VMD Tcl script that draws the C-alpha trace (Angstrom):
set ca {
  {217.46 -24.98 -72.88}
  {214.31 -24.91 -75.03}
  {214.63 -21.13 -75.45}
  {218.20 -21.50 -76.78}
  {217.10 -24.22 -79.21}
  {214.25 -22.02 -80.48}
  {216.63 -19.04 -80.93}
  {219.10 -21.23 -82.80}
  {216.33 -22.54 -85.05}
  {215.15 -19.00 -85.78}
  {218.68 -17.87 -86.64}
  {219.15 -20.85 -88.94}
  {215.84 -20.05 -90.71}
  {216.85 -16.42 -91.12}
  {220.23 -17.43 -92.53}
  {218.65 -19.82 -95.07}
  {216.14 -17.18 -96.19}
  {218.94 -14.63 -96.62}
  {220.88 -17.09 -98.78}
  {217.92 -17.36 -101.14}
  {218.26 -13.64 -101.88}
  {221.64 -14.32 -103.47}
  {219.79 -15.84 -106.43}
  {222.00 -18.78 -107.30}
  {219.79 -19.62 -110.29}
  {220.68 -16.49 -112.28}
  {223.44 -18.02 -114.49}
  {221.08 -20.85 -115.46}
  {218.34 -18.37 -116.39}
  {220.80 -16.35 -118.47}
  {221.83 -19.53 -120.26}
  {218.19 -20.29 -121.15}
  {217.64 -16.77 -122.48}
  {220.81 -16.97 -124.58}
  {219.67 -20.32 -126.00}
  {216.32 -18.81 -127.02}
  {217.97 -15.96 -128.93}
  {220.17 -18.34 -130.91}
  {217.35 -20.70 -131.87}
  {216.50 -20.81 -135.59}
  {213.44 -18.70 -136.38}
  {210.46 -19.67 -138.48}
  {209.76 -17.01 -141.08}
  {206.28 -16.94 -142.53}
  {205.72 -16.20 -146.18}
  {203.09 -14.03 -147.81}
  {200.35 -16.58 -147.12}
  {199.88 -15.20 -143.57}
  {198.65 -11.63 -143.15}
  {197.32 -9.81 -140.18}
  {193.60 -9.04 -140.79}
  {194.21 -5.34 -140.20}
  {197.05 -5.28 -142.75}
  {194.74 -6.96 -145.24}
  {192.09 -4.32 -144.52}
  {194.63 -1.53 -145.13}
  {195.06 -2.85 -148.68}
  {191.36 -2.23 -149.39}
  {189.36 0.98 -149.54}
  {189.85 1.19 -145.76}
  {193.35 2.50 -146.31}
  {192.36 5.33 -148.68}
  {188.82 6.34 -147.63}
  {186.79 6.54 -144.44}
  {185.53 3.02 -143.85}
  {182.15 3.59 -142.24}
  {182.21 0.19 -140.54}
  {185.79 0.25 -139.18}
  {187.21 3.79 -138.86}
  {187.41 5.71 -135.61}
  {186.34 9.34 -135.11}
  {189.79 10.70 -135.98}
  {189.36 9.56 -139.59}
  {186.56 12.12 -140.00}
  {188.61 15.13 -138.84}
  {190.00 16.09 -142.25}
  {186.53 16.50 -143.78}
  {184.73 19.72 -142.74}
  {181.44 19.21 -140.93}
  {181.87 15.49 -140.20}
  {183.77 15.69 -136.92}
  {182.68 15.13 -134.16}
  {178.86 14.96 -134.28}
  {178.29 13.16 -137.58}
  {181.29 10.91 -136.95}
  {179.78 9.78 -133.64}
  {176.41 9.12 -135.27}
  {178.03 7.08 -138.06}
  {179.99 4.96 -135.57}
  {176.96 4.38 -133.35}
  {174.82 3.27 -136.33}
  {177.39 1.03 -138.03}
  {177.64 -1.47 -139.62}
  {176.34 -0.40 -143.01}
  {175.79 -2.61 -146.06}
  {176.53 0.17 -148.54}
  {177.84 3.73 -148.47}
  {174.37 5.09 -149.27}
  {172.94 3.44 -146.13}
  {174.60 6.19 -144.10}
  {171.94 8.57 -145.42}
  {169.22 6.50 -143.72}
  {170.54 6.98 -140.18}
  {167.88 8.11 -137.71}
  {168.11 11.57 -136.17}
  {169.95 13.35 -139.00}
  {169.19 17.01 -139.53}
  {168.83 18.35 -143.07}
  {172.21 20.07 -142.76}
  {173.91 16.83 -141.61}
  {172.29 14.97 -144.50}
  {173.69 17.51 -146.97}
  {177.19 17.16 -145.49}
  {176.98 13.36 -145.77}
  {175.76 13.55 -149.39}
  {178.66 15.86 -150.25}
  {181.13 13.34 -148.80}
  {179.79 10.03 -150.17}
  {182.84 9.73 -152.45}
  {185.11 9.85 -149.38}
  {183.41 6.84 -147.78}
  {183.84 3.11 -148.22}
  {182.16 0.11 -146.63}
  {184.05 -3.09 -145.86}
  {183.04 -5.90 -143.51}
  {183.57 -5.04 -139.83}
  {186.96 -6.21 -138.52}
  {186.82 -7.10 -134.79}
  {190.39 -5.85 -134.23}
  {189.30 -2.38 -135.35}
  {185.86 -2.07 -133.73}
  {186.07 -3.79 -130.33}
  {185.90 -1.70 -127.20}
  {185.40 2.04 -127.14}
  {188.43 2.91 -129.30}
  {186.26 3.97 -132.23}
  {184.68 6.79 -130.21}
  {187.77 7.70 -128.17}
  {190.98 6.25 -129.61}
  {193.08 8.28 -127.18}
  {195.06 9.96 -129.98}
  {194.61 13.71 -130.11}
  {195.91 16.11 -132.73}
}
mol new
graphics top color blue
foreach p $ca { graphics top sphere $p radius 0.5 }
foreach p [lrange $ca 0 end-1] q [lrange $ca 1 end] { graphics top cylinder $p $q radius 0.2 }
display resetview
């Protein structure tokens, strides 16, 4: 008798768990999602800007920003990529463009290349969104 009761209880449990797979709550979830899409949206004006977008409006967008650029920014200038680019990134931040000439461990040839490219450099305050992690050395974008 006890064995039959236990078997019946097990079958009832199995049946209830199988019914939960039918997902009776799906129409309610779809209703919630539909309500979210039809909710009025708040549109922000010009007073809010992403810090990176603000940085792109400065010299960062047109020159190599020594404090914020990754190694790929140095590719288009002969002699800077990859060795000098790595040294610049490892020694940043700089207070002025000319400070890049005071980096330790520069050879005379590297110093000449940097002097020839001073007009291509800019210095802006470091932006955490651009310099955190190892993305400056290896941004994972290859040309």
